[in-house]
N, C-alpha and C positions, 0 to 999 in steps of 0.2 A: 823201821818206821812204825809209828804207832798206828795200828789199824783203825783206831777210833778217830783218827784225825784225817782230814783230806790230804791228798798227796801234796807235798810241798814242791813248788817249782823252783828249781835252782838253775839259773842261767849258766851257760857254759863258761861264763866269766867268773873269776873269783870275786864273790860279793862280800868279802870280809870288810868289816867296818873298822879295821885296825888303822891307826894313824898313817901307816905307810901307804894305805890305799885311799886316803882322804884327799889327795890332790889329783888333778886331772892327768898330770904327767905319770904318776904311779899307776893310774888306771889304764892309761894308754900302754904302759909297759906290760901290764897284765894282759891287755888285748893281744899284744904281739907274742908273748911267751908263756903266759900263765894258763894255757888251756890246751887240752888235747883234742878239742872239737875242731872240725873243719870249717872254714869260712863259707858264707852263703855263695851260691853260684848265680851269676846273673846273665849276662848277655850271651853266654854260650848255649843256652837252650834253643831247641828248634821251635819254629812257629807251628802252633797247633790250630789248624783251621776249624776243626770241630769245636774245640774249646772256645775259640774266638767267636764263632757264631752263637754258641750257647750263652756266653756271657753277654752278647749284644741284646739278648731277648729281655733282659731285665731293665734296670735303671738306665743303661746306656741308650736303649731304644727310645725311652721316654725323653731323655735329654735331646738326643739327635732329632727325633720327630718333632719335638716342641720347637726347637730352633728353626728347623726346616719349614715347619708350618708357618711360623711368624714371617720368615723371609719370603716364602712362597706367596703369602697373602699380600705383603708389602709390594713386592716386585710385580705381581700380577696386576694389582690395582694401578701401579705406576705404568705398566705397559699398556693397559687398556686406555687409560687417560691419554697417554702419549700417542697411541695409534689413532684415537678418535679426535684428538685435538682438545676436546673439552667434553665434560659431562654435566649437564644442567639439572638442577633439582626441578621437580614438578613445580609449576607456578605457585600453587597453594603452599607447598613446603618452603619455597624460596621466600614468599611473603612472610611466612611465620618466622623464618630464620632472621629476616631483616628486622622484624619487630622485636625480636628477643636475642639481640646480639650477645649480651653478657651471659645469658643462660646457655646459649649454644657454645660460646667459647669455653665456659666452665665444663660443659658435658664432654666436649672433644678433648679438652686438656686432661680430664680425668681418664678418658679412654686411652689417650696416648701414654699417660703415666702408668696405667695398668699394663699395657702392652710392653712398655720399656721395663717395668718391674719383672714381668714374666721372663723376658730375655735375660735380665741380670740374675734372677733366681736360678734359671737353668744353668747359667755359667757357674754360679757359686756351687750349686749342687754337683755339677759335673766335675769341678775341680776337687771338691771334698771327697767324692767317691773315688776319684783317681788317686788322691793321696792315700786313701785306705788300701787300694790295690797295690800301690808301691810298697806300703808298709808291710802288708801281708806277704809280699813277694820278696824282692831284693832289698827292701828297706831304702832309707835315704839318710843323708847327713842331717844333723840337727839344724844347720843353717838353711838347707833346702826345705826342711819341714816347716820351720817358722815362716820363711818367705812364702811358701805355697799357701799356708793357712791365711796369711795376710792378704794374698791375692784373692783367695776365695771369698773373703769378706770385703774386697775392694778397698783395702786400707793402704795408706801411703807408706811406701818403703823409702826411707831417706837415709842412705848409708853410702858414703863415698867409696867404701870398699866393695860394695855390691852394686856397681853401676848398672849392670844388666837388669837386675831385679828392680832397682829404683826406677830405671827408665820404663820397664814393663808396667810397673804399678801406676806410674803417672799416665802412661798411654791408656791403660785400662780404665782409670778413673775418668779420664776425659771421654773415652768412647761410651762408657755406660752412662755418664752424666748427661750427654747430649742426645741420647736415644729418644727421650721423651719429646724433645724439640723436633727431632726428625719425624717422628710419628705425627706430631701436631701439624707440621708444615704439609705433610702428605694428606692428612685426613680432614682437616678443618675446612669447611666450605668457604670459598672466597668469592668476591665479585669477579665474574668472568664476562668477557665481551665476545660477541660473535658478529663478524662483519659479513654483510650480504650486499652484493652488487645491485645498484639501481640503474636501470636503463629506461629510456623513453624519449619523448620529444615535446616541443612547445612551439608557439608561434615565433617566427623569425622576422623581427622588425626591420632587418636589413635586406630582406628579399625584394629585388626590384619589382617582382610581380605584385607585391603588396601595394606599392605606390600606384600601380596602374589601376588598382581597384578602388581608389579613393573617390572616384566619381560614380562607382557602381555599388552603392549600398553600404559604404563604410561610414557615411555621415552620422548615422545614429550612434555608433560607438565613439567616433572621433569628437563629435560636438555635443551630443545630447547626454551621453552616459555620465559625464562628470557633473551634470546638473541634477542628477537623481538625488532625492533626499537622503539616501543612505550614505552618500559620499560627500555632501556639502560640508558637514562638520569636520570630517576627517581631513579636508584640505588644509584648513588653518591649523589643525592639530599636528599635521605632518610637518608643517613649517616650523612650528614652535619646538617640536621634538628634535628636529635636526639642529636647531640653534643650541638647545641645551646640551646635546651630545658633543657639539664642537667646542663648547666652553667648559667641558669636563663634568657635566652632570648626566645622570642616567635618566632616560626618558623612554616611553613606550607609546605605541599607538596601535589601533586595531583596524584590520581590513579583512573582510570575508571571515570574520570570527577568528582570525589569527592575530596573535599578539606579536608585534615587531619591536625589537629593541632598537630604538633611535631612528630608524628609517626603513622604508620598504625597498630602496635601491632599484625600484622599477621592476621588480620580479613578480611573477604570479605564484602564489603559494601552491605547491603541488600536493596531490592526494593520491592514495592508492585506490580510492573508491570515487565514484562520481559524486560531485558536490552539488546539492540542490541550491539554486540561486534565486528563487522567487523573492526571498527577503530583500534582495538588493536590486535585481533586474526583473521588473514585472513581466516582461515578455520572453525571458530566457529561463527555461525550466531547470537546466543543469549545465555544469561544466564537466565534460567527460574526463575520466582519469586517463592520463597519457604516460604513466610510468608504471613499471612492474619491478618486483623484487620478491625473492623467497623469504618471507618474514619468519623470524623465530619468536617464540613466546619469551617474554622477559618482563622484568619489573619496570624498566625504563628503556628508552632508546634515544639515540642521537643520530641524525642523518646529516651527512655532508654532501651537498649537491652542487655541481657546477651548472649554473643557469645563465641565461642571457638577461641582462639588466638594462635599465635606462636611467640616465642622470643628465646633468647639465653642468658645464663650466660657467660660472657666473662671476662677472667683474662689475662692481658698482662704483660710480664716481659722482661727485656733486658737479652740477653744471648750471650756468645761468642761461635759461632759455626764454626767448621772446617770440612773438609772431614772425620776426625777421631772421631768426637763427636757423641753422640746419643741424638737427631737425628743429622745426618750429614748435612752439607751444602757446596755445591761446586759451585763456580762461574767460568765463562769462557767467554772471549771476543775473537771473531774471526773477523778479518778484511775481509770484503767481496769485496770491490772494491775501487780503487782510481779513482776519476773522473778527467780526463785530462783537460777538458775545458767545457764551457757552463754550463747549469743547469741540474740537481742539482749539486751544488758544495759541496765539502767536502767528507769525508770518511764515508761510511756506514758500521757499524759493527754489528755482531750478539752478543747479550749479553744474557747469559742464567744462570739460577741457578737451582740446582737440589738437591734432598735428597734421601738417600737410605731407607727412612722410608716406612712403609706399608700404602697403601691406597686402598679403594674400587675400584675394577677394572672398575666400572661404572663411576668413576670420573676421574681417571688418572691425578691427580693434583699435583704429586710430582716433576714436572719439569715445567719450564717456559722459554720461549725464546721471546725476543723482539729485535727490530732493532733500533739502536741509531746512532746519528751523533757524531763521536769521534773527529771531528775537533773542536767542541765546547769545550772550556776550562772547564774541570770538569763537564760533562753533569749530569743532575739530573735524577736519576732513582729510581723507587720504584717497586720491584717485590715481588711476593709471591708464595709459594708452600704450599700445605695442606697435612697433614698426619693424619692417624687414631690415636686416643688417647683414654684413658680410658673415657667411657661415652661421647665421643665427638670427637673433631678434634683439631689438633695442626696446627695453621696457622703461617708460618714462613715468616717474612718480611725482605727484604734486601734493605737498602736505601743508596743512595750516593748523592753527590752534595748538592743542597739546602735542601734536605730532610735528611741530615745526623743526624738531631736531633732524628730520629727514630732508628738509628743504626741498629743492628740486633735484632729484636723483635720477641718473640714467644708468641702467644695469644692462650690460651686454650678456645675453643668455645664449650659450652654444649647446644645443642638445646633443647627447652622445649615447650610442648603444654600446653597452659594456659587457664584459664577462665578469660574473659575480660568483663568489663562493658563499653558499648559503648553508647555515647550520640550523637545523631544526632540532629542538629538544622536547622530550616528554611524549609519552604514549607510544603507539605503534607507528613507526615510519614518520614521514614529514607532517607532523601535527604538533601543536603546542607553541612555545615561543620561538621566534625566528631571529637569528643574528646574521647580519649580512656584512660581507667584506668585498668591496668593489675594487677590481683591478683597473686602474686608469690607463695603464699601458695597453695599447692595441684598441683603444676606444674608437668607434666609427661615428663620424659626424652624421647627424640625421636631419639637418635643416631641410624643411619642406616635406619631410616624411609624415606619415599619419601620427606617430607618437609626438613629434614636435608640434604639429598643429594642435593636437589635443592638449599638450602642456601649456602652450601660450593661451589657448582659449580657457583652460581651467584657471590659470592665474588671473586672467582678465575678469572672468566671472566672479572669482572669489573676492577680489578687491572691491568690485562693484556691489556684490551682495552683502559684503561686510559693512558697508556704509549705512548708518542709521541717520536719524534727524540731526544729531550733533556728535556722534561718536562713530568709530570704525573698529571692528574686531581685530583686524590685522594691526592697526595702529596701536590699540591697547596692548596687544601681545608684545609688540616690539618695545613699547614704552616700559612694560613690566620687566622685560629681559634686560633693559638698560639700567634698572634701578634695583634697590634692595640687595639681595645676596648675589645678584648678577652684575652689580655696578662695576664699571671699569671696562665693560665690553665695548667694542667699536661698532658704531651704528652701520657703517658700510659692511663690515664683516658679518654681522648678524643678519643683515638683509640678504646678503649673498647666500648664507646657509639656509635662511628661510625659503628663498625662492628655489634653491636646489631640492629641499625636502618636498615642496609642493610639486615640483616637476617629477620627482621619482614616484610620488603617490599617484599622479595622473597616469604615468606609464603603467603602473600596476592595474589601475582601473581599466585602462584601454585593453591590456592583455586579457583581463577577465572577460570583458565584453566580446572581444574577437574570438575567444576560445569557447564560448558558450554554444549550445545547440539552438537552432532556429534564430540565430543572430545574423551576422554577416555570412556565416557558413552554416549550412543546414545541419551538419553532423559534427560540428566542432572544427578543430584545426586540420586542414588538408595536409597530407604528408609532403606535398610539393611546396608548401609554404612553411615548413617546419625546420627547426634546428635541433640537433641531438641534445639530450640531457643525460649526464652521467653522474655517478656518485656512489655512495655506500650508506647502508644502514648499520649502525653499531648498536646491537641490543645488549643491554646489561642485565644480568641475572646472577643468581648465586649457584655455586657448584664447584667443580674441580676442572682445572685447565691444564694444558700441557706444561710440564714442569720447567721451572727455571733452574739455573745452576745451583741455587740454594736448596731447592727441594731434592735434587739429585745428591748433593753432598750430605743432606740430612739422612738419606737412606744408608750411606756407607758405614757409619758407626755401628748400627745394628747388624749389618752384614758382616763386618769384621769381628764383632763379638761372637756371632754365630759360628763363623769359620774357626775362630780360636777355640771355642767350646768344643766343636766337633773334632778338631784335630787332637786336643788334649784327651778327650774321651777315647777316641779310636786308638791312639798311641798307647794309652794306659792299658786298654783291654787287649790289644795285640801283644804287648810286651809280657802280660801276665795271663795269657789265655790258658796256660797249662796249670796254673796255680789253683788249688781248691778255694772255693768261696769261703771267706771268713764271715764272722758275725758283723752285724752293722756297727760301724764306727764313724762317729761324727767329729771330725777334727776341729770344728768350730764350737763344740760344746765344752765349756771349761770343766764340767764334772767328768766327762769322758777322759779328758787329758789328765786331770789330777789323779783319778783312780788308776788309770792305765800306767802312768808314770810311777806312781807309788808302788804298784804291784811289780813293776819291772826294775826297781832299784835305781832309778835315774838320780835319786838324791845323792848317791855316791859319786856321780859324775859331775853334776852341776852343783858345786859346793858354795855358791854365793851369787848375789845379784849385781855385784860390781861389774863395770864394763869389761875389765880385763878378765874376770872369771867367766863371764858369758862368752867372750871372744875365744877363750881357750877351749870352751866346750863345743864350739861350732862344728868341728870336724868329727865329733862323735857320731857314729852310724847307728841309726835307730831301726828297730824291727818290731812288728806287731804280730802277736800270736795269741790264739785263744787257748787258755790253759784251764783244765778242769779245776773247779773250786776257786779259781781266781778271775775268771772271765778274760777280758782282753787285757793283754799285758804289753806295755811299751818298754822295751829294754834295749840296752846298747849291744851292738854286735860287731863282728868284723865286716867290712865292706865286701861286696861280691867280687869275684875274680873272673 
């Protein structure tokens, strides 16, 4: 050997380039008989614990620790959220996230992608280093080498003859591909809901003791509170809103600064704090809070509460009534004065209707008198009287002029105390807009009760106060509801809805009055006159909540990739613990492969790129060795025994 030249590495195989060795069959023949070298030894070696632990301290420790760290972080976060049920962001942070949804989604998507990429990188690195260990040790077949390199780069192996490798590559692509989605489902803040129980009480309109108090100080609430200026306008609005709701249009009205959708259902809006009421009741300073709940901070809240409500079943029919019918109806117009000159001009007349029907003496609603301008051609009037009736009251309407569509109408009104499901939305607890759903089953008749007397008195006063010199507010509203976009509605039906809406509104006003301080009761509702209130507050905010099955499944791909990575690394290190460490070899780097293969003479084994030629070379066993002057050399060898 020329001392001026580097040592030439000659594999134990005959590396002749003669034609008889240019085929894979000839080369295999030389593997079997053309060498005096002994084959590599593989599985017969003993496990070396010291070598195993020594090799773990390098790249294997980084790969294993990295995968364990990622999974420890994921499953710890998962466990904490699961154990606590939910973790809410601070209110300020939640508000910012809500206002910057796209930015937050982008940020957490990038974080999830980076974490998934770290896991995939650790897998690829671990597989590549394991390939190097195998090549430096026992070696591997060309087919195993190619398939392993493809797995390390997460490439698809699609070969019917390699079903296991093909299946493994497909599974691996799926697992690594959905890791980012799993991290995203775990980490991205979502809208979470926290339910808190509401308990409390309110006035019970069905309590027999309440009726006994009607002659002992309840008159102010039953009769006079509906006449307060704060509630007069709301009476007609409540009737109109109820009609619109029944014919399919949205409507709202306000009571005690609360916005009701469609109707009040006769409930008292509940608060977690005392409600100042001077703006509505001059002599009542506040309504004490009677409900409690452990409220959570949140962006919005929805409360669902079961409360006692008040309504009426109403049935209206046209009837021809005279002074001689039962019930009777008498009308009378008396001219009061002729104005000679100046203002006001015209003739003012007294217009009255009356009935000889029976009515509770506390109401005195069987006659009505208004003053109209009789100089107006056919003035429009709408008057009403109320009488006792079986289980309720008979409301008799007499209309003229523009309201003649009502003719003479008798409406049977049956007051009822109900159970109502109330939904409050917006803010903390029961504040904001209110949606009611009344359960008619189990309703209790309330004829003669304080709420019924208040309802009839409210309707009576409303109709009378609504009459002007030649128009009536209620009549105008009903006329409008029968024309234009509401045309086609039935006058009897809309009158029933209108009266029901006013009845419910009066029930809410009565509850507010009875619940106030220094009203009928000095300190608000006594416990012995109360009924329980139950419900829940659902607070919505942003954060992380106990996982669904989707979130749990999203964690599994990353966990399986980590387990697969750790198993591959540990098996490779354990199998080759006694082998000396070779130089760095990156099986995914084409330059490494080309130079190592060229140095090892693989060109004599793989003689073409046709499918048959490549298939014939798959069983060739490869070995990697560091050779002086040549670096890393990838050469064919005998398989281990």
